[in-house]
Legacy VTK file of the C-alpha trace (Angstrom):
# vtk DataFile Version 3.0
C-alpha trace
ASCII
DATASET POLYDATA
POINTS 311 float
50.991 32.926 73.895
53.932 35.253 74.543
57.422 33.776 74.281
60.408 34.787 76.395
64.107 33.884 76.279
66.535 33.656 79.147
69.312 36.157 78.598
72.483 37.425 80.225
70.546 39.585 82.703
68.479 36.594 83.813
71.547 34.489 84.563
73.248 37.396 86.320
70.208 37.673 88.590
70.152 33.904 89.128
73.811 33.881 90.147
73.581 37.107 92.209
76.208 38.904 90.149
76.305 41.898 87.822
76.015 41.410 84.069
79.598 42.507 83.674
80.780 39.814 86.092
79.394 37.048 83.881
82.339 35.750 81.800
82.216 36.353 78.057
82.247 32.605 77.407
79.052 32.270 79.456
77.447 35.210 77.698
78.175 33.721 74.280
76.810 30.344 75.367
73.576 31.941 76.602
73.090 33.635 73.235
73.774 30.410 71.312
71.428 28.152 73.309
67.690 27.816 72.707
66.470 29.126 76.049
62.985 30.155 74.957
60.104 29.601 77.347
56.613 30.719 78.188
54.875 31.372 81.474
52.163 28.879 82.478
48.568 29.942 82.675
46.907 29.825 86.089
45.300 26.515 85.145
48.625 25.087 83.963
50.400 26.226 87.120
47.706 24.631 89.260
48.174 21.445 87.242
51.933 21.484 87.799
51.478 21.840 91.550
48.800 19.150 91.674
51.019 16.787 89.678
53.929 17.297 92.086
51.721 16.620 95.104
50.291 13.491 93.487
53.805 12.267 92.678
54.974 12.800 96.254
51.889 11.127 97.723
51.968 8.187 95.321
54.473 6.218 97.384
56.156 5.150 94.141
59.205 7.443 94.246
62.535 5.601 94.230
64.540 6.301 97.375
68.223 7.221 97.096
70.828 4.972 98.656
73.254 2.086 98.096
70.524 -0.197 96.747
70.420 1.784 93.475
73.871 0.786 92.200
72.434 -1.296 89.335
70.496 1.734 88.054
73.663 3.802 87.748
75.672 0.878 86.374
73.191 0.509 83.497
72.926 4.265 82.947
76.661 4.933 82.678
77.096 1.835 80.481
74.704 3.440 78.013
76.869 6.580 77.994
80.042 4.502 77.548
78.648 2.646 74.549
77.484 5.856 72.898
80.879 7.496 73.510
82.644 4.545 71.881
80.301 4.793 68.914
80.263 8.569 68.359
83.375 9.947 70.093
81.367 13.067 70.955
81.271 14.787 74.336
77.511 15.222 74.089
77.302 11.446 74.537
78.471 11.908 78.148
75.412 13.781 79.396
73.210 11.568 81.601
70.174 10.288 79.743
67.783 11.823 82.255
68.342 15.043 80.283
66.941 13.314 77.167
63.249 13.718 77.773
60.205 15.646 76.661
59.581 19.234 77.695
58.731 19.547 81.400
58.212 22.640 83.560
61.362 24.070 85.125
61.858 25.863 88.431
63.234 29.367 87.869
63.623 32.075 90.519
60.767 30.960 92.710
58.209 29.901 90.130
57.650 27.556 87.197
58.289 28.240 83.527
57.571 26.043 80.518
60.476 25.488 78.089
59.941 25.539 74.338
62.889 23.241 73.626
63.532 19.773 75.060
67.156 20.677 75.876
66.241 23.796 77.870
67.134 22.374 81.290
70.407 20.993 79.956
71.150 24.449 78.545
70.760 26.000 81.999
73.019 23.280 83.390
75.699 24.038 80.788
75.702 27.758 81.560
75.879 27.167 85.316
78.614 24.564 84.939
80.744 26.852 82.774
80.344 29.751 85.218
81.235 27.511 88.167
84.315 26.134 86.438
85.603 29.559 85.389
85.044 31.167 88.784
85.943 28.566 91.398
88.445 26.062 89.974
91.463 28.178 89.106
93.619 27.001 86.223
96.202 24.770 87.933
96.306 21.646 90.057
94.578 18.257 89.789
90.798 17.918 89.889
89.292 14.762 91.372
85.533 14.208 91.161
83.688 11.739 93.380
80.399 10.310 92.157
81.521 11.465 88.719
79.057 9.392 86.682
79.814 9.464 82.944
82.574 12.121 83.231
80.523 14.988 81.760
81.848 17.403 84.399
85.493 16.400 84.093
85.270 16.517 80.295
83.881 20.052 80.552
86.790 21.058 82.768
89.297 19.386 80.449
87.992 21.445 77.539
88.829 24.601 79.508
92.059 23.399 81.146
93.436 20.551 78.992
96.822 20.291 80.725
95.482 19.498 84.207
95.291 16.024 85.734
91.781 14.641 86.224
90.548 11.589 88.088
86.993 10.393 88.434
85.671 8.111 91.178
82.387 6.252 90.830
80.974 3.038 92.247
79.803 1.856 88.817
82.328 -0.303 86.939
81.001 1.021 83.608
81.943 4.610 84.523
85.560 3.652 85.244
86.050 2.682 81.583
85.079 6.072 80.181
88.351 7.987 80.858
90.380 5.563 78.750
88.213 6.443 75.745
88.523 10.160 76.501
92.284 9.895 76.928
92.628 8.043 73.639
90.500 10.436 71.574
91.175 13.796 73.227
94.620 13.333 74.747
93.567 14.417 78.240
95.356 13.300 81.387
92.270 11.570 82.734
91.929 8.492 84.928
89.157 6.514 86.581
88.818 4.611 89.847
85.991 2.435 91.142
85.074 3.910 94.528
82.184 3.424 96.945
81.456 6.697 98.748
79.444 4.821 101.375
82.637 2.918 102.286
85.608 5.194 101.455
88.918 3.533 100.591
91.527 4.974 102.934
94.320 4.025 100.506
93.295 6.809 98.111
95.648 9.804 98.231
95.422 13.242 96.633
98.334 15.046 94.980
99.223 18.491 96.292
96.756 21.299 95.484
93.933 18.917 94.513
90.426 20.310 94.056
87.591 17.915 94.905
84.323 18.153 92.976
81.032 16.690 94.201
78.290 17.473 91.670
74.927 15.847 92.454
76.804 13.051 94.207
75.963 13.631 97.877
72.304 13.873 96.878
72.258 10.103 96.495
73.743 9.447 99.949
70.755 10.585 102.004
71.970 10.835 105.585
74.937 8.448 105.177
77.535 11.011 104.108
79.589 11.541 107.288
82.130 8.724 106.699
82.998 10.343 103.382
83.355 13.774 105.019
85.716 12.199 107.557
87.676 10.739 104.653
88.031 14.184 103.029
89.031 15.854 106.283
91.753 13.267 106.789
93.070 13.542 103.214
93.060 17.384 103.264
92.496 18.424 99.631
93.082 22.079 98.757
89.346 22.739 98.418
86.014 20.968 98.009
83.347 22.239 95.615
79.965 20.680 96.302
76.808 21.142 94.179
73.468 19.663 95.278
69.912 20.453 96.306
70.250 21.771 99.878
67.319 20.797 102.057
67.981 23.460 104.689
68.018 26.299 102.153
64.408 25.906 101.012
61.989 28.543 102.307
59.041 26.450 103.466
56.824 29.531 103.736
56.871 29.466 99.900
54.598 26.829 98.348
57.100 26.209 95.537
59.894 25.581 98.031
57.668 23.600 100.374
56.909 21.172 97.541
60.619 20.865 96.749
61.305 20.193 100.431
58.668 17.443 100.516
59.938 15.893 97.270
63.514 15.937 98.577
62.436 14.155 101.777
60.308 11.622 99.867
63.278 10.686 97.667
65.582 10.303 100.668
68.059 12.798 99.255
70.907 14.519 101.110
69.891 15.562 104.617
71.699 17.250 107.485
74.663 18.440 105.430
74.286 22.161 106.162
73.040 21.923 109.746
75.235 19.036 110.898
78.442 19.688 108.954
78.865 22.910 107.017
77.743 25.347 109.715
78.997 23.673 112.936
82.323 22.536 111.442
83.027 26.099 110.335
82.186 27.390 113.823
84.507 24.867 115.524
87.339 25.649 113.109
87.525 22.250 111.384
86.845 23.779 107.965
86.980 27.173 106.303
83.843 27.935 104.274
84.898 29.926 101.224
81.536 30.387 99.523
77.912 29.287 99.827
75.128 30.098 97.410
71.592 29.006 96.767
70.839 28.909 93.034
67.090 29.059 92.544
66.509 26.874 89.514
66.181 23.217 88.683
63.842 20.625 87.253
60.124 20.506 88.002
60.653 19.140 91.497
63.698 20.731 93.099
66.609 23.127 92.818
69.669 21.440 91.378
72.598 23.869 91.505
73.035 25.304 94.999
76.629 24.938 96.089
79.291 25.461 98.701
83.062 25.705 98.584
85.138 24.798 101.634
88.615 23.715 102.660
89.956 21.716 105.605
91.459 24.043 108.202
LINES 1 312
311 0 1 2 3 4 5 6 7 8 9 10 11 12 13 14 15 16 17 18 19 20 21 22 23 24 25 26 27 28 29 30 31 32 33 34 35 36 37 38 39 40 41 42 43 44 45 46 47 48 49 50 51 52 53 54 55 56 57 58 59 60 61 62 63 64 65 66 67 68 69 70 71 72 73 74 75 76 77 78 79 80 81 82 83 84 85 86 87 88 89 90 91 92 93 94 95 96 97 98 99 100 101 102 103 104 105 106 107 108 109 110 111 112 113 114 115 116 117 118 119 120 121 122 123 124 125 126 127 128 129 130 131 132 133 134 135 136 137 138 139 140 141 142 143 144 145 146 147 148 149 150 151 152 153 154 155 156 157 158 159 160 161 162 163 164 165 166 167 168 169 170 171 172 173 174 175 176 177 178 179 180 181 182 183 184 185 186 187 188 189 190 191 192 193 194 195 196 197 198 199 200 201 202 203 204 205 206 207 208 209 210 211 212 213 214 215 216 217 218 219 220 221 222 223 224 225 226 227 228 229 230 231 232 233 234 235 236 237 238 239 240 241 242 243 244 245 246 247 248 249 250 251 252 253 254 255 256 257 258 259 260 261 262 263 264 265 266 267 268 269 270 271 272 273 274 275 276 277 278 279 280 281 282 283 284 285 286 287 288 289 290 291 292 293 294 295 296 297 298 299 300 301 302 303 304 305 306 307 308 309 310
């Protein structure tokens, strides 16, 4: 069966930019990664779709929300222990990337990777592009729902002199920056923080960029208190990456299934229609950039994003 490989042109199309606008660092990373794949046969594609429907209809999907704290506590503890043992940044990637080969959503259809790290490779390219294009090179970066600090570590590799602070509700995550500071010399700190009940005592230094990367996803419809917290604290900008329910095209079967999966998991809802759009119209925020990125795991897009700032 014919093999393909994602290249610079494919990522330029994904990100709605020209090839020349893709930074050289991203282009080199794309070449270095094993991004080979094949297209499913009709029978395989039918099987993928049937499997998604069966998963949604099974009633066994875990629902996002505050009751899942113990899951994240255990997950980030595993990353912490591996980091202490290996002192490698690869140890920071969430373990849900360590799995067998599964179909991936790419530009409105499914493809089948030929390497188990294919999805992580896409994530690394997107993350690097996002960091180089939207974060500037100065000012503190604070990430909420930071997990095992894989995003902040990636930023620190690019901009080692900046100040970084991660916030996560898992105690195990808060111990990771001390290890990173000790072994890499970064100005990195950690704070235990419950996004469902924001701590009003938290303050941001001047020119702080806020990162939310797959964090709001877990809040379902309970995100407004945290938005109020951000509006009151007035960071310089907020960069938010998540599956966006409102951006799926339900006339497409592939997107309709993602929409149903998103609803079944209780993921982020109402963010675009109840905050991003109306708060821009009423002048509360300035929306700097919005973009749907049409790729993700088998079930949903993972990298659509928006950038906004309090007015």
